[in-house]
DRENDO-1510 file (C-alpha; in Angstrom, 1 decimal, always signed):
<recs>
REC; n; res; u; v; w
REC; 1; MET; -39.0; -40.2; -48.0 .
REC; 2; LYS; -35.5; -39.3; -46.8 .
REC; 3; ILE; -36.3; -35.7; -47.0 .
REC; 4; LYS; -39.4; -36.2; -44.8 .
REC; 5; THR; -37.4; -38.1; -42.3 .
REC; 6; LEU; -34.7; -35.4; -42.1 .
REC; 7; LEU; -37.4; -32.8; -41.6 .
REC; 8; ILE; -38.9; -34.6; -38.6 .
REC; 9; ILE; -35.5; -35.0; -37.0 .
REC; 10; SER; -34.7; -31.3; -37.5 .
REC; 11; ILE; -38.0; -30.2; -35.9 .
REC; 12; SER; -37.4; -32.6; -33.0 .
REC; 13; ILE; -33.9; -31.1; -32.4 .
REC; 14; ILE; -35.4; -27.5; -32.5 .
REC; 15; LEU; -38.1; -28.4; -30.0 .
REC; 16; ALA; -35.6; -30.1; -27.7 .
REC; 17; PHE; -33.3; -27.1; -27.8 .
REC; 18; PHE; -36.3; -24.8; -27.0 .
REC; 19; VAL; -37.3; -26.8; -24.0 .
REC; 20; ILE; -33.8; -26.9; -22.7 .
REC; 21; SER; -33.5; -23.1; -23.1 .
REC; 22; CYS; -36.8; -22.6; -21.2 .
REC; 23; GLN; -35.7; -24.8; -18.4 .
REC; 24; LYS; -32.4; -22.9; -18.1 .
REC; 25; GLU; -34.3; -19.6; -18.0 .
REC; 26; GLU; -36.7; -20.8; -15.3 .
REC; 27; LYS; -33.9; -22.2; -13.2 .
REC; 28; SER; -31.9; -19.0; -13.6 .
REC; 29; LYS; -35.0; -17.0; -12.5 .
REC; 30; ASN; -35.6; -19.2; -9.5 .
REC; 31; ILE; -32.0; -18.8; -8.4 .
REC; 32; SER; -32.2; -15.0; -8.8 .
REC; 33; GLU; -35.4; -14.9; -6.8 .
REC; 34; HIS; -33.8; -17.1; -4.1 .
REC; 35; GLN; -30.8; -14.9; -3.9 .
REC; 36; GLY; -32.9; -11.8; -3.6 .
REC; 37; HIS; -34.8; -13.1; -0.6 .
REC; 38; GLN; -32.3; -15.3; +1.2 .
REC; 39; HIS; -31.6; -12.7; +4.0 .
REC; 40; ALA; -35.3; -12.2; +4.8 .
REC; 41; ILE; -37.2; -15.4; +4.6 .
REC; 42; PRO; -34.7; -17.9; +6.1 .
REC; 43; SER; -33.9; -15.4; +8.9 .
REC; 44; GLU; -37.5; -15.2; +10.0 .
REC; 45; LYS; -37.8; -18.9; +9.8 .
REC; 46; ASN; -34.7; -19.4; +12.0 .
REC; 47; LYS; -36.1; -16.9; +14.5 .
REC; 48; LYS; -39.4; -18.8; +14.6 .
REC; 49; GLU; -37.5; -22.1; +15.1 .
REC; 50; GLU; -35.4; -20.5; +17.8 .
REC; 51; SER; -38.4; -19.1; +19.5 .
REC; 52; LYS; -40.1; -22.5; +19.4 .
REC; 53; LYS; -37.0; -24.2; +20.9 .
REC; 54; THR; -37.5; -24.8; +24.7 .
REC; 55; LEU; -34.6; -25.2; +27.1 .
REC; 56; TYR; -34.9; -27.1; +30.4 .
REC; 57; HIS; -33.0; -26.8; +33.7 .
REC; 58; CYS; -33.0; -28.4; +37.1 .
REC; 59; PRO; -34.7; -26.4; +39.9 .
REC; 60; MET; -32.1; -27.7; +42.3 .
REC; 61; HIS; -29.1; -27.3; +40.0 .
REC; 62; PRO; -29.9; -24.3; +37.7 .
REC; 63; ASN; -26.5; -24.6; +36.1 .
REC; 64; TYR; -27.6; -27.8; +34.4 .
REC; 65; ILE; -29.5; -26.9; +31.2 .
REC; 66; SER; -30.9; -29.3; +28.6 .
REC; 67; ASP; -32.8; -28.9; +25.3 .
REC; 68; LYS; -34.9; -31.9; +26.1 .
REC; 69; PRO; -37.3; -32.6; +29.0 .
REC; 70; GLY; -36.4; -35.3; +31.4 .
REC; 71; GLU; -34.8; -35.7; +34.8 .
REC; 72; CYS; -31.7; -34.1; +36.3 .
REC; 73; PRO; -28.7; -36.5; +36.1 .
REC; 74; ILE; -27.4; -35.0; +39.4 .
REC; 75; CYS; -30.5; -35.2; +41.7 .
REC; 76; GLY; -33.2; -36.9; +39.7 .
REC; 77; MET; -35.6; -34.0; +39.8 .
REC; 78; THR; -37.9; -33.2; +36.8 .
REC; 79; LEU; -36.5; -30.6; +34.5 .
REC; 80; VAL; -38.4; -27.3; +34.3 .
REC; 81; PRO; -38.7; -25.2; +31.2 .
REC; 82; VAL; -36.5; -22.1; +31.5 .
REC; 83; GLU; -38.9; -19.9; +29.6 .
REC; 84; GLU; -41.7; -20.5; +32.1 .
REC; 85; GLU; -39.6; -19.1; +34.9 .
REC; 86; HIS; -38.8; -15.9; +33.0 .
REC; 87; LYS; -42.5; -15.3; +32.2 .
REC; 88; LYS; -43.0; -14.1; +35.8 .
REC; 89; GLU; -41.6; -10.8; +36.9 .
REC; 90; MET; -39.6; -11.3; +40.1 .
REC; 91; PRO; -37.8; -8.9; +42.4 .
REC; 92; GLU; -34.0; -8.7; +42.2 .
REC; 93; GLY; -32.4; -11.9; +43.7 .
REC; 94; ALA; -35.8; -13.7; +44.0 .
REC; 95; ILE; -36.1; -17.3; +43.2 .
REC; 96; GLU; -38.9; -19.6; +42.3 .
REC; 97; ILE; -39.1; -23.0; +43.9 .
REC; 98; SER; -41.8; -25.6; +43.1 .
REC; 99; PRO; -43.9; -27.2; +45.8 .
REC; 100; GLU; -42.2; -30.5; +45.2 .
REC; 101; LYS; -38.8; -29.0; +45.8 .
REC; 102; GLN; -40.0; -27.1; +48.9 .
REC; 103; GLN; -41.1; -30.4; +50.3 .
REC; 104; LEU; -37.9; -32.1; +49.3 .
REC; 105; ILE; -35.6; -29.6; +51.0 .
REC; 106; GLY; -37.9; -29.1; +54.1 .
REC; 107; VAL; -39.0; -25.5; +53.7 .
REC; 108; LYS; -40.9; -24.2; +56.8 .
REC; 109; PHE; -42.6; -20.9; +57.3 .
REC; 110; GLY; -43.1; -18.4; +60.1 .
REC; 111; SER; -44.4; -14.9; +60.4 .
REC; 112; VAL; -43.3; -11.4; +61.4 .
REC; 113; GLU; -45.2; -10.5; +64.5 .
REC; 114; PHE; -45.1; -8.5; +67.8 .
REC; 115; ARG; -44.1; -10.5; +70.8 .
REC; 116; ASN; -43.3; -9.8; +74.5 .
REC; 117; LEU; -39.6; -10.3; +74.7 .
REC; 118; THR; -37.6; -11.4; +77.8 .
REC; 119; LYS; -33.9; -11.3; +77.6 .
REC; 120; ARG; -32.2; -13.9; +79.8 .
REC; 121; ILE; -28.7; -13.4; +80.9 .
REC; 122; ARG; -27.1; -16.4; +82.5 .
REC; 123; THR; -23.5; -16.2; +83.8 .
REC; 124; VAL; -21.2; -17.8; +86.3 .
REC; 125; ALA; -21.1; -16.3; +89.8 .
REC; 126; ARG; -19.1; -16.6; +93.0 .
REC; 127; VAL; -20.4; -16.3; +96.6 .
REC; 128; THR; -18.3; -14.0; +98.9 .
REC; 129; TYR; -18.6; -12.2; +102.2 .
REC; 130; ASP; -20.6; -9.1; +102.7 .
REC; 131; GLU; -17.7; -6.7; +103.3 .
REC; 132; ARG; -19.9; -4.6; +105.6 .
REC; 133; ARG; -20.4; -7.6; +107.9 .
REC; 134; LEU; -16.8; -8.4; +108.6 .
REC; 135; THR; -15.4; -7.5; +112.0 .
REC; 136; TYR; -11.9; -7.5; +113.4 .
REC; 137; ILE; -11.4; -8.0; +117.1 .
REC; 138; ASN; -8.4; -6.2; +118.7 .
REC; 139; THR; -7.4; -4.3; +121.8 .
REC; 140; LYS; -6.6; -0.7; +122.4 .
REC; 141; PHE; -4.0; -1.4; +125.1 .
REC; 142; PRO; -1.2; -4.0; +125.5 .
REC; 143; GLY; -1.5; -7.0; +127.6 .
REC; 144; TRP; -1.2; -10.8; +128.0 .
REC; 145; VAL; -3.9; -13.3; +127.0 .
REC; 146; GLU; -5.1; -15.2; +130.1 .
REC; 147; ASP; -8.0; -17.3; +128.8 .
REC; 148; LEU; -9.1; -18.3; +125.3 .
REC; 149; TYR; -12.8; -19.2; +124.9 .
REC; 150; VAL; -12.8; -19.3; +121.0 .
REC; 151; ASP; -9.8; -21.5; +120.2 .
REC; 152; PHE; -10.3; -22.5; +116.5 .
REC; 153; THR; -11.1; -21.1; +113.1 .
REC; 154; GLY; -14.6; -21.7; +111.7 .
REC; 155; LYS; -16.4; -21.7; +115.0 .
REC; 156; LEU; -19.8; -20.1; +115.1 .
REC; 157; ILE; -20.0; -17.4; +117.8 .
REC; 158; LYS; -23.1; -15.5; +118.9 .
REC; 159; LYS; -23.2; -11.9; +119.7 .
REC; 160; GLY; -22.3; -11.3; +123.4 .
REC; 161; GLU; -20.4; -14.6; +123.9 .
REC; 162; PRO; -16.9; -14.4; +125.4 .
REC; 163; LEU; -13.8; -14.5; +123.1 .
REC; 164; PHE; -10.8; -14.2; +125.4 .
REC; 165; SER; -9.6; -12.5; +128.6 .
REC; 166; ILE; -6.6; -10.3; +128.9 .
REC; 167; TYR; -4.4; -9.0; +131.7 .
REC; 168; SER; -3.0; -5.5; +131.3 .
REC; 169; PRO; -1.3; -3.3; +133.9 .
REC; 170; GLU; -2.5; -0.3; +132.1 .
REC; 171; LEU; -6.1; -1.5; +132.4 .
REC; 172; VAL; -5.7; -2.2; +136.1 .
REC; 173; SER; -4.4; +1.3; +136.6 .
REC; 174; ALA; -7.3; +2.8; +134.7 .
REC; 175; GLN; -9.7; +0.9; +136.9 .
REC; 176; GLU; -8.0; +2.1; +140.0 .
REC; 177; GLU; -8.1; +5.6; +138.8 .
REC; 178; TYR; -11.8; +5.3; +138.1 .
REC; 179; LEU; -12.4; +3.9; +141.6 .
REC; 180; LEU; -10.5; +6.8; +143.2 .
REC; 181; ALA; -12.4; +9.3; +141.2 .
REC; 182; LEU; -15.7; +7.7; +142.3 .
REC; 183; LYS; -14.6; +7.8; +146.0 .
REC; 184; ALA; -13.6; +11.5; +145.6 .
REC; 185; LYS; -16.9; +12.4; +144.1 .
REC; 186; ASP; -18.8; +10.6; +147.0 .
REC; 187; TYR; -16.5; +12.3; +149.5 .
REC; 188; PHE; -17.1; +15.8; +148.3 .
REC; 189; LYS; -20.7; +15.3; +147.5 .
REC; 190; GLY; -22.8; +17.9; +149.4 .
REC; 191; LYS; -19.7; +19.8; +150.7 .
REC; 192; ALA; -19.3; +23.5; +150.3 .
REC; 193; TYR; -16.2; +23.1; +148.1 .
REC; 194; SER; -18.0; +23.5; +144.9 .
REC; 195; GLU; -14.9; +23.8; +142.7 .
REC; 196; VAL; -13.4; +20.7; +144.3 .
REC; 197; THR; -16.6; +18.8; +143.9 .
REC; 198; GLN; -16.8; +19.8; +140.2 .
REC; 199; GLY; -13.2; +18.7; +139.7 .
REC; 200; ALA; -14.0; +15.3; +141.2 .
REC; 201; GLU; -16.9; +14.9; +138.9 .
REC; 202; THR; -14.8; +15.9; +135.9 .
REC; 203; LEU; -12.1; +13.4; +136.9 .
REC; 204; LEU; -14.7; +10.6; +137.3 .
REC; 205; GLU; -16.2; +11.3; +133.8 .
REC; 206; SER; -12.7; +11.4; +132.3 .
REC; 207; SER; -11.8; +8.0; +133.9 .
REC; 208; LYS; -15.0; +6.4; +132.8 .
REC; 209; ARG; -14.6; +7.8; +129.2 .
REC; 210; ARG; -11.2; +6.2; +129.1 .
REC; 211; LEU; -12.5; +2.8; +130.0 .
REC; 212; LEU; -15.3; +3.1; +127.4 .
REC; 213; TYR; -12.8; +4.1; +124.8 .
REC; 214; TRP; -11.0; +0.9; +125.6 .
REC; 215; ASP; -14.1; -1.1; +124.8 .
REC; 216; ILE; -15.0; -1.7; +128.4 .
REC; 217; LYS; -18.8; -2.2; +128.5 .
REC; 218; GLU; -21.2; -0.3; +130.7 .
REC; 219; GLU; -22.1; -3.6; +132.5 .
REC; 220; GLN; -18.5; -4.2; +133.4 .
REC; 221; ILE; -18.1; -0.6; +134.7 .
REC; 222; ARG; -21.2; -1.0; +136.9 .
REC; 223; GLU; -19.7; -4.3; +138.2 .
REC; 224; LEU; -16.5; -2.4; +139.0 .
REC; 225; GLU; -18.5; +0.2; +140.9 .
REC; 226; ARG; -20.4; -2.5; +142.8 .
REC; 227; THR; -17.4; -4.5; +143.9 .
REC; 228; GLY; -15.1; -1.5; +144.4 .
REC; 229; LYS; -12.1; -3.7; +143.3 .
REC; 230; PRO; -10.3; -3.6; +139.9 .
REC; 231; PHE; -10.4; -6.7; +137.8 .
REC; 232; LYS; -7.1; -8.4; +137.1 .
REC; 233; THR; -8.3; -9.6; +133.7 .
REC; 234; LEU; -10.9; -8.2; +131.3 .
REC; 235; ILE; -13.1; -10.4; +129.2 .
REC; 236; PHE; -13.7; -9.4; +125.5 .
REC; 237; TYR; -17.1; -10.4; +124.0 .
REC; 238; SER; -18.1; -10.8; +120.4 .
REC; 239; PRO; -19.9; -7.8; +119.0 .
REC; 240; ILE; -21.7; -9.8; +116.2 .
REC; 241; THR; -23.0; -13.3; +115.4 .
REC; 242; GLY; -20.9; -15.0; +112.9 .
REC; 243; TYR; -18.1; -17.4; +112.0 .
REC; 244; VAL; -14.5; -17.0; +113.0 .
REC; 245; ILE; -12.7; -16.9; +109.7 .
REC; 246; GLU; -9.3; -15.7; +111.0 .
REC; 247; LYS; -7.6; -16.3; +114.4 .
REC; 248; ASN; -4.2; -14.8; +115.4 .
REC; 249; ILE; -4.3; -15.3; +119.1 .
REC; 250; LEU; -3.0; -18.0; +121.5 .
REC; 251; LYS; -3.2; -18.4; +125.2 .
REC; 252; GLY; -0.4; -16.5; +126.9 .
REC; 253; LYS; +0.4; -14.3; +123.9 .
REC; 254; TYR; +1.4; -10.7; +124.4 .
REC; 255; VAL; -0.7; -8.5; +122.2 .
REC; 256; MET; -0.2; -5.0; +121.1 .
REC; 257; PRO; -2.8; -2.3; +120.6 .
REC; 258; GLY; -4.5; -2.6; +117.2 .
REC; 259; GLU; -3.3; -6.1; +116.5 .
REC; 260; ASN; -6.0; -8.1; +114.8 .
REC; 261; LEU; -6.7; -11.2; +117.0 .
REC; 262; TYR; -9.9; -12.5; +115.3 .
REC; 263; GLN; -11.9; -11.8; +112.2 .
REC; 264; ILE; -15.6; -12.7; +112.4 .
REC; 265; ALA; -17.9; -12.8; +109.4 .
REC; 266; ASP; -21.7; -12.5; +109.6 .
REC; 267; ILE; -22.9; -14.6; +106.6 .
REC; 268; SER; -26.7; -14.2; +107.3 .
REC; 269; ASN; -26.5; -11.9; +104.3 .
REC; 270; ILE; -24.0; -12.6; +101.5 .
REC; 271; TRP; -22.8; -11.1; +98.2 .
REC; 272; VAL; -22.8; -12.9; +94.9 .
REC; 273; LEU; -20.4; -11.5; +92.3 .
REC; 274; ALA; -21.3; -12.2; +88.7 .
REC; 275; ASP; -19.4; -11.5; +85.4 .
REC; 276; ILE; -21.4; -9.7; +82.8 .
REC; 277; TYR; -20.1; -9.2; +79.3 .
REC; 278; GLU; -19.7; -5.7; +78.1 .
REC; 279; HIS; -22.3; -6.0; +75.3 .
REC; 280; GLU; -24.9; -7.0; +77.9 .
REC; 281; LEU; -24.1; -4.2; +80.3 .
REC; 282; PRO; -26.6; -1.7; +78.8 .
REC; 283; LEU; -29.4; -4.1; +79.9 .
REC; 284; ILE; -28.2; -4.2; +83.5 .
REC; 285; SER; -29.4; -1.7; +86.2 .
REC; 286; ILE; -29.3; -1.5; +90.0 .
REC; 287; GLY; -32.4; -2.9; +91.6 .
REC; 288; GLN; -33.0; -5.7; +89.0 .
REC; 289; SER; -34.0; -9.1; +90.4 .
REC; 290; ALA; -31.6; -12.0; +90.0 .
REC; 291; THR; -31.8; -15.8; +90.8 .
REC; 292; PHE; -28.8; -17.8; +92.0 .
REC; 293; GLU; -28.7; -21.5; +91.3 .
REC; 294; LEU; -26.3; -24.2; +92.5 .
REC; 295; SER; -25.7; -27.4; +90.5 .
REC; 296; TYR; -25.5; -29.5; +93.8 .
REC; 297; LEU; -28.8; -28.1; +95.1 .
REC; 298; PRO; -31.1; -28.9; +92.1 .
REC; 299; GLY; -34.4; -27.2; +92.1 .
REC; 300; GLU; -33.5; -24.8; +94.8 .
REC; 301; LYS; -33.2; -21.1; +93.9 .
REC; 302; PHE; -32.1; -18.1; +95.9 .
REC; 303; TYR; -33.5; -14.7; +95.1 .
REC; 304; GLY; -31.8; -11.3; +95.4 .
REC; 305; LYS; -31.3; -7.9; +93.8 .
REC; 306; ILE; -28.5; -6.2; +92.0 .
REC; 307; THR; -27.0; -3.6; +94.4 .
REC; 308; PHE; -23.9; -2.5; +92.7 .
REC; 309; ILE; -22.2; -2.4; +89.2 .
REC; 310; TYR; -18.4; -2.1; +89.5 .
REC; 311; PRO; -17.0; +0.9; +87.6 .
REC; 312; TYR; -14.2; -1.0; +85.7 .
REC; 313; LEU; -13.8; -3.7; +83.1 .
REC; 314; LYS; -11.7; -6.8; +83.5 .
REC; 315; ASN; -9.5; -6.7; +80.4 .
REC; 316; GLU; -8.8; -10.5; +80.2 .
REC; 317; THR; -12.4; -11.5; +80.0 .
REC; 318; ARG; -14.1; -8.2; +78.8 .
REC; 319; THR; -16.5; -8.5; +81.7 .
REC; 320; VAL; -17.8; -6.3; +84.5 .
REC; 321; LYS; -18.4; -7.4; +88.0 .
REC; 322; VAL; -22.0; -7.1; +89.2 .
REC; 323; ARG; -22.9; -7.5; +92.9 .
REC; 324; ILE; -26.1; -9.3; +94.0 .
REC; 325; GLU; -27.2; -9.4; +97.6 .
REC; 326; LEU; -28.9; -12.5; +98.9 .
REC; 327; PRO; -30.3; -13.4; +102.4 .
REC; 328; ASN; -28.7; -16.5; +103.8 .
REC; 329; ARG; -30.4; -17.1; +107.1 .
REC; 330; ASP; -30.0; -20.9; +107.1 .
REC; 331; PHE; -26.3; -20.6; +106.0 .
REC; 332; LYS; -26.7; -22.9; +103.0 .
REC; 333; LEU; -24.6; -20.5; +100.9 .
REC; 334; LYS; -21.0; -20.4; +101.9 .
REC; 335; PRO; -18.3; -18.0; +100.6 .
REC; 336; GLU; -16.3; -19.2; +97.6 .
REC; 337; MET; -19.1; -21.4; +96.3 .
REC; 338; PHE; -19.7; -21.2; +92.5 .
REC; 339; GLY; -23.0; -21.2; +90.8 .
REC; 340; ASN; -25.1; -19.5; +88.1 .
REC; 341; ILE; -26.8; -16.2; +88.1 .
REC; 342; VAL; -30.0; -15.8; +86.0 .
REC; 343; ILE; -31.3; -12.3; +85.2 .
REC; 344; ASP; -34.5; -12.0; +83.3 .
REC; 345; ILE; -35.0; -8.6; +81.6 .
REC; 346; ASP; -38.5; -7.7; +80.3 .
REC; 347; LEU; -38.0; -5.9; +77.0 .
REC; 348; GLY; -41.7; -5.3; +76.4 .
REC; 349; ARG; -43.6; -5.8; +73.1 .
REC; 350; ARG; -41.4; -5.7; +70.0 .
REC; 351; LEU; -41.5; -6.7; +66.3 .
REC; 352; THR; -39.7; -10.1; +66.0 .
REC; 353; VAL; -38.8; -13.0; +63.7 .
REC; 354; PRO; -37.6; -16.5; +64.7 .
REC; 355; GLU; -33.8; -16.8; +65.0 .
REC; 356; ASP; -33.7; -19.5; +62.3 .
REC; 357; ALA; -35.2; -17.1; +59.8 .
REC; 358; VAL; -32.1; -14.9; +59.7 .
REC; 359; ILE; -29.0; -15.6; +57.6 .
REC; 360; ASP; -26.1; -13.6; +59.1 .
REC; 361; SER; -23.3; -13.1; +56.6 .
REC; 362; GLY; -21.4; -10.8; +58.8 .
REC; 363; GLU; -22.1; -7.6; +57.0 .
REC; 364; ARG; -25.7; -8.3; +56.0 .
REC; 365; LYS; -28.6; -10.0; +57.7 .
REC; 366; ILE; -31.0; -11.6; +55.2 .
REC; 367; VAL; -34.6; -12.9; +55.6 .
REC; 368; PHE; -36.4; -14.7; +52.7 .
REC; 369; ILE; -40.0; -13.5; +52.2 .
REC; 370; ASP; -42.6; -15.8; +50.8 .
REC; 371; LYS; -44.2; -13.8; +47.9 .
REC; 372; GLY; -46.6; -16.6; +46.9 .
REC; 373; GLU; -46.7; -19.0; +43.9 .
REC; 374; GLY; -43.3; -20.4; +45.0 .
REC; 375; ILE; -41.4; -17.1; +44.8 .
REC; 376; PHE; -39.0; -16.2; +47.6 .
REC; 377; GLU; -37.5; -12.7; +47.9 .
REC; 378; PRO; -34.3; -12.0; +49.9 .
REC; 379; ARG; -34.7; -9.0; +52.1 .
REC; 380; GLU; -32.0; -7.3; +54.1 .
REC; 381; VAL; -33.1; -6.4; +57.7 .
REC; 382; LYS; -31.7; -4.5; +60.6 .
REC; 383; LEU; -31.7; -6.5; +63.8 .
REC; 384; GLY; -32.0; -5.3; +67.4 .
REC; 385; ILE; -31.7; -7.4; +70.6 .
REC; 386; LYS; -31.7; -11.2; +70.4 .
REC; 387; ALA; -33.9; -12.7; +73.2 .
REC; 388; GLY; -34.3; -16.4; +73.4 .
REC; 389; ASP; -35.2; -17.8; +70.0 .
REC; 390; PHE; -36.2; -14.5; +68.5 .
REC; 391; TYR; -34.6; -11.4; +67.0 .
REC; 392; GLU; -36.0; -7.9; +67.3 .
REC; 393; ILE; -36.6; -6.3; +63.9 .
REC; 394; ILE; -35.8; -2.6; +63.6 .
REC; 395; ASP; -36.1; -2.2; +59.9 .
REC; 396; GLY; -36.5; -4.1; +56.6 .
REC; 397; ILE; -39.8; -6.1; +57.0 .
REC; 398; SER; -43.3; -5.5; +58.3 .
REC; 399; GLU; -45.7; -7.2; +60.6 .
REC; 400; GLY; -47.7; -10.0; +59.0 .
REC; 401; GLU; -45.2; -10.9; +56.2 .
REC; 402; ARG; -44.6; -14.7; +55.7 .
REC; 403; ILE; -40.9; -15.7; +56.1 .
REC; 404; VAL; -38.9; -18.9; +55.6 .
REC; 405; THR; -37.6; -20.4; +58.9 .
REC; 406; SER; -36.1; -23.6; +57.6 .
REC; 407; ALA; -33.9; -24.5; +54.6 .
REC; 408; ASN; -33.3; -20.8; +54.1 .
REC; 409; PHE; -29.6; -21.5; +53.7 .
REC; 410; LEU; -30.3; -23.8; +50.7 .
REC; 411; ILE; -32.6; -21.1; +49.2 .
REC; 412; ASP; -29.9; -18.5; +49.7 .
REC; 413; SER; -27.3; -20.7; +48.0 .
REC; 414; GLU; -29.6; -21.3; +45.0 .
REC; 415; SER; -30.4; -17.5; +44.8 .
REC; 416; LYS; -26.7; -16.6; +44.7 .
REC; 417; LEU; -26.0; -19.3; +42.1 .
REC; 418; LYS; -28.9; -18.1; +40.0 .
REC; 419; SER; -27.6; -14.5; +40.2 .
REC; 420; ALA; -24.1; -15.6; +39.3 .
REC; 421; ILE; -25.4; -17.5; +36.2 .
REC; 422; LYS; -27.5; -14.5; +35.1 .
REC; 423; LYS; -24.5; -12.2; +35.3 .
REC; 424; VAL; -22.5; -14.7; +33.2 .
REC; 425; HIS; -25.2; -14.9; +30.6 .
REC; 426; GLU; -25.5; -11.1; +30.5 .
REC; 427; HIS; -21.8; -10.8; +29.7 .
</recs>
């Protein structure tokens, strides 16, 4: 009985030892197999897990990235999967903006199209005298002022009206000489002394020419011939209609030849001098129409033409004087008045974009093109003349393209931020 019991115990121990050995061998085999494939199977699994992992970012703040969907803690917008954005092939610097975000930031659109451009130049201007209509009154002989008919500055004098009278011994002698020559001619008229008669006629012509050179009128000479007596004083008449703007004469004054006694200005036609900046000068030409406006005459306009462009630049203001001639028959415009000159220049039909569509960084001019499906591409353009609310396009975009005209600064900021983040990730 004891021997049987010992035999059973021995068999049980052998079976237990065999089982333990098999388990160890199986475990060792599994470990060996695991070690042989640990660099292949787990790597593929990680890659699959990584590929399945989705990152989210805020369309308004691309620098905020999350591994879970939700809302942006900065602006509250719904986070967008990053992988969806990269599925689309976009041009360099382009950015995708959802319709919700476009509505939020107020994106508006325009188009590139041909328009008739009119460049308006508006500048300050000053009224002045027409220099060709200024007249000085003086005498060509000395004398004393006897009577003064125009005795104050600013008086309107009409052509042919008396200004003053003057007594001059030289003038009296010239009249007497003329009367003697006239009598000599009459005396020798029809006589046989042809040489003497011819000399009398020459003396008469010389005496009359002297009076004419002294601004004695033909009417006055005829009156002298009719009366046969020299005038003690001679009256001077105004040669033009205008205003007395300078007076240097008093009753009883002794005047010298060439001394300016009056200055009379005809302001029925006046000049307006306008300052044009040097960058606008290529658009200005003689013969262009211009409109003059005064703030204290609202609604009233005066029309004239550019008649002269001064050949020098004013260094302090970098402007050039331009002269416009205006009719002033009712004398509403007076010298030294200030107003505004408006010059409208027809530039013809040109390719244009709205002014708000252009982002000017100084060195570059950028326009954002709507490529559809919420994608906006920045495009560098070359600009021409700015007229009103539009820029002329020389190069960079074509007619019919859809462009952003509002909120483009926000789009530009986001585009630059996105490019910066992309460069950081690449490095």
